[in-house]
C-alpha positions as CSV (number, residue, x, y, z in Angstrom):
1,X,13.3,15.9,6.8
2,X,12.9,12.5,8.4
3,X,9.2,12.9,8.8
4,X,8.7,13.9,5.2
5,X,10.7,10.8,4.1
6,X,8.6,8.5,6.4
7,X,5.4,10.1,5.0
8,X,6.5,9.6,1.4
9,X,7.5,5.9,2.1
10,X,4.1,5.2,3.7
11,X,2.3,6.9,0.8
12,X,4.4,4.9,-1.6
13,X,3.5,1.6,0.0
14,X,-0.2,2.5,-0.1
15,X,0.2,3.6,-3.8
16,X,1.9,0.3,-4.6
17,X,-1.1,-1.6,-3.0
18,X,-3.5,0.4,-5.1
19,X,-1.5,-0.4,-8.2
20,X,-1.6,-4.1,-7.4
21,X,-5.4,-4.0,-6.9
22,X,-5.8,-2.2,-10.2
23,X,-3.6,-4.7,-12.0
24,X,-5.5,-7.6,-10.4
25,X,-8.9,-6.2,-11.5
26,X,-7.6,-5.7,-15.0
27,X,-7.3,-9.5,-15.3
28,X,-5.0,-12.0,-13.8
29,X,-4.8,-15.8,-13.4
30,X,-4.0,-15.5,-9.7
31,X,-6.7,-13.0,-9.0
32,X,-7.4,-13.8,-5.3
33,X,-3.7,-13.9,-4.4
34,X,-3.0,-10.5,-5.9
35,X,-6.0,-9.0,-4.3
36,X,-4.9,-10.3,-0.9
37,X,-1.4,-8.9,-1.5
38,X,-2.8,-5.5,-2.6
39,X,-5.0,-5.2,0.6
40,X,-2.1,-6.3,2.7
41,X,0.3,-3.7,1.4
42,X,-2.5,-1.0,1.7
43,X,-3.0,-2.0,5.3
44,X,0.7,-1.9,6.1
45,X,1.1,1.5,4.4
46,X,-1.9,2.9,6.3
47,X,-0.5,1.6,9.6
48,X,2.8,3.1,8.8
49,X,1.1,6.4,7.8
50,X,-0.8,6.4,11.1
51,X,2.4,6.0,13.0
52,X,4.0,8.9,11.2
53,X,1.0,11.2,11.8
54,X,0.7,10.2,15.4
55,X,4.4,10.7,16.0
């Protein structure tokens, strides 16, 4: 059960990053800041997901 929860949290972080990138591409005044935050959350989510899979 713990592994499933960790996997879902990691996938949620990646999904949140994709959502930020989609919103930033749709049009925003702070375009570069939002893109950076989107890529950062995707990177953190993928690192977390890698840790879950490797464990």
